[in-house]
C-alpha positions, -999 to +999 in steps of 0.1 A: -533+500+104-543+477+132-569+449+128-604+456+140-608+431+168-638+430+192-630+452+222-642+446+257-652+478+275-661+483+312-682+514+319-682+527+355-710+553+360-734+559+389-757+584+371-785+564+354-792+591+328-756+592+318-754+554+318-781+554+292-763+580+271-731+558+272-751+527+263-764+546+232-729+559+222-712+525+226-740+507+207-730+527+176-701+503+171-710+466+168-674+456+178-678+469+213-686+443+241-697+464+271-702+457+308-717+484+332-708+490+368-721+516+393-693+514+420-655+513+420-655+482+441-677+463+417-654+473+388-622+462+407-637+428+416-644+422+378-609+431+365-600+395+361-623+395+330-595+416+314-612+445+297-592+464+271-608+498+279-625+513+310-645+545+310-644+558+346-667+583+362-645+605+383-670+609+411-682+576+424-701+570+456-676+546+472-641+554+459-624+584+443-613+584+407-577+584+417-580+553+439-599+533+412-573+544+386-545+533+409-561+499+414-566+494+377-529+504+370-517+480+396-538+451+382-527+458+345-510+490+334-519+481+297-557+487+303-566+521+288-586+542+313-607+570+299-618+593+328-652+610+322-661+638+346-686+667+351-656+686+365-637+707+339-607+715+361-575+715+341-555+706+372-575+675+379-572+663+343-534+669+343-530+650+376-551+620+363-531+619+331-499+618+351-513+589+371-517+570+338-552+578+325-553+573+287-577+603+283-598+628+302-632+638+288-656+664+302-694+656+302-705+682+277-721+683+242-689+671+225-686+641+247-701+616+223-675+621+195-646+624+220-655+591+237-657+573+204-624+587+192-607+579+225-619+543+224-608+540+188-573+552+198-573+529+228-582+500+205-551+508+183-529+510+215-543+476+226-536+460+192-501+474+192-494+460+227-507+426+216-485+428+185-454+437+205-461+409+229-465+385+200-432+396+184-414+393+217-426+357+221-416+350+185-381+365+191-377+346+223-385+313+205-362+323+176-333+326+199-337+294+219-302+279+219-310+248+198-330+268+173-307+298+168-273+282+170-272+252+147-248+223+154-241+191+173-203+192+175-186+190+209-173+226+204-207+241+199-222+220+228-197+237+250-211+270+239-246+258+248-234+248+283-219+282+289-250+300+276-272+281+301-250+295+329-251+330+313-290+332+313-293+322+350-273+352+363-266+389+355-229+383+350-212+402+322-205+380+292-175+384+270-177+366+236-146+360+215-141+343+182-131+349+146-151+372+123-182+355+111-186+329+139-219+344+151-210+365+182-241+388+180-263+357+176-249+343+208-254+376+226-291+377+215-295+341+227-281+351+261-305+381+263-337+365+249-335+335+272-328+356+304-352+374+328-345+406+307-360+392+275-390+415+275-367+446+278-346+461+250-316+444+234-294+473+220-264+464+199-235+489+192-206+481+168-178+502+183-157+499+151-186+512+130-190+545+149-166+574+143-143+580+172-155+615+179-192+604+180-189+572+201-192+589+235-224+606+224-237+574+209-232+555+241-240+580+268-261+607+250-258+645+250-278+676+258-289+702+233-260+726+226-234+703+242-212+706+211-214+719+175-242+700+158-260+690+190-293+706+179-314+684+202-310+662+233-299+627+224-306+596+245-276+573+244-276+536+238-271+528+275-303+546+284-321+530+255-311+496+270-326+504+304-338+472+321-324+451+292-290+443+276-264+464+258-242+445+234-209+462+227-194+445+196-158+449+187-150+463+221-113+460+214-116+489+190-126+514+218-103+544+223-083+543+256-099+576+268-134+562+263-124+530+280-119+550+312-154+565+310-169+531+303-151+516+333-167+543+355-202+536+340-198+499+348-186+505+383-211+532+393-240+519+372-248+554+361-241+578+331-240+615+326-250+629+292-224+651+275-232+687+285-252+677+316-246+675+353-276+652+358-267+616+368-289+589+352-290+556+371-288+524+350-300+488+353-284+473+322-266+440+315-235+443+295-223+417+269-192+424+249-176+408+219-143+410+200-122+390+175-091+403+192-072+387+220-079+413+248-053+398+271-026+404+244-041+439+238-038+446+275-002+435+277+006+458+247-010+488+265-038+490+239-066+480+264-070+490+300-062+462+324-089+473+349-115+474+322-104+440+309-110+423+342-143+442+346-155+429+313-141+394+314-171+380+334-182+347+318-160+341+287-175+323+258-152+315+229-169+306+197-151+279+177-142+285+140-163+266+115-134+245+104-133+230+139-170+220+139-169+190+117-203+179+104-219+212+117-209+225+082-235+203+066-262+210+092-257+247+087-256+243+049-290+225+050-304+251+073-294+280+050-308+261+020-341+257+038-341+294+046-334+302+010-363+280-001-388+297+023-377+332+015-379+326-023-410+303-021-391+274-038-391+236-032-365+223-007-330+218-019-308+187-016-270+186-014-251+160-033-224+138-016-197+155-037-209+190-028-209+180+009-173+167+006-163+200-010-178+219+018-161+197+045-127+201+029-128+240+028-112+258+058-139+286+058-118+316+069-150+337+068-167+311+090-206+308+092-210+341+074-189+328+045-208+295+044-242+313+041-229+334+012-216+303-006-248+284+000-270+312-012-250+315-044-251+277-049-289+277-045-292+303-073-269+283-096-284+249-088-306+230-113-336+209-103-332+219-066-300+199-060-267+215-052-238+198-069-201+203-063-198+226-094-223+250-077-200+254-047-178+283-055-153+299-030-145+334-041-108+345-047-108+369-017-119+340+005-091+318-010-065+344-001-077+344+035-077+306+035-040+306+026-032+321+060-048+291+077-023+266+061+010+257+078+038+270+056+073+283+059+080+320+061+094+318+025+063+301+013+041+328+029+062+355+014+059+339-021+021+337-018+018+373-007+040+385-036+020+364-061-013+377-047-001+414-051+011+407-086-023+393-096-040+423-079-018+449-096-015+436-131+020+421-126+035+455-122+067+446-103+077+482-095+043+490-080+043+457-059+078+464-047+068+498-035+036+486-018+054+457+000+085+479+007+109+454-007+134+455-035+125+446-071+153+420-072+138+403-041+106+398-059+123+381-088+144+360-064+113+347-044+094+339-076+124+321-092+133+301-060+098+291-051+086+282-085+117+261-091+108+242-059+074+234-073+052+257-053 
């Protein structure tokens, strides 16, 4: 339901009797602000007053309805034009609707109700357009670098510097970094600060789409193209027309599909599955992965030609453990978010809690920090987070172990100990799962525990 704002209507009508009729019809709604014109030229010269709706007489003394409609569309395609005509030719109506008219109404006994309904629908369209515009401005502001990517560390400032270069050109951007570092957030910042910000941002997680469906997901298909294709499907590349497509976890893409993606990027066109029709594209591509694509290419798991095509402007996101005091800035930001979302007073973080956060390696990066902070806010008393409220879950601790520098023997011991904890100290089960002998497990445990691990 859209709010009932006053709506400015321009009426173009050269018949005095019908002008009086329209004055009566439009006076029935007090929210209508109406201006009247008798020629197309007078109307065009007044378009700067920005009406929301125009009722246009098809037969004017100076200009044809098509020419006036074209002039309105060139000035502002969002103005709803309702053509009113004594002609009842279907062909004329269809042609005008194709040219962008919002509605076509014949001058008959049902005209009054149809005009009011058409204006009501046009009002809803106008409100929707304003709301979309407001949301786009809000999103653009949200993804300004300094607002969306929190931090002052040298590592994150380098990311800001690269983003500034990314938004000035159409170059492909390749984002790398560990899981949870905010790759999609950076992709959105690159899009919403670029010239394409008013066009779609379409994100696709390659790893999350079944292998046999990913081609259809990206490029679309025609009805009947394969079993289960009961309707035509527009792919994500077509959805992103004029804007940006973000291909997350690109390193998970099947080699066969990589070849098709390479062709799409080279030719700037796609062909839906089951179709021979070529669809031209104007889409910017941003990709992301937590994998080392150079290593994947050397191993034959990623096409070399596609790798160089996608490399573009590389942006590597630093892990949270390398960002110093950014951990505290982010923690405060997440606490403020939690307060707003739950309508609670602002939280503080004690010095001890801050030290605990700074000394944790955060293998889950920013995503892990948010989870830890949200839980701390729930557990905190009197809106102050203390060190006892900061809890790092066991699964996170196991991942953190891999970030420490240890000998191979020490790593092996920790892996065995982790499996024993997970599988109720069942040595036979753990030996089978790790594909080692039962005696090896006892040996590692004895040696490492005697050494004080």
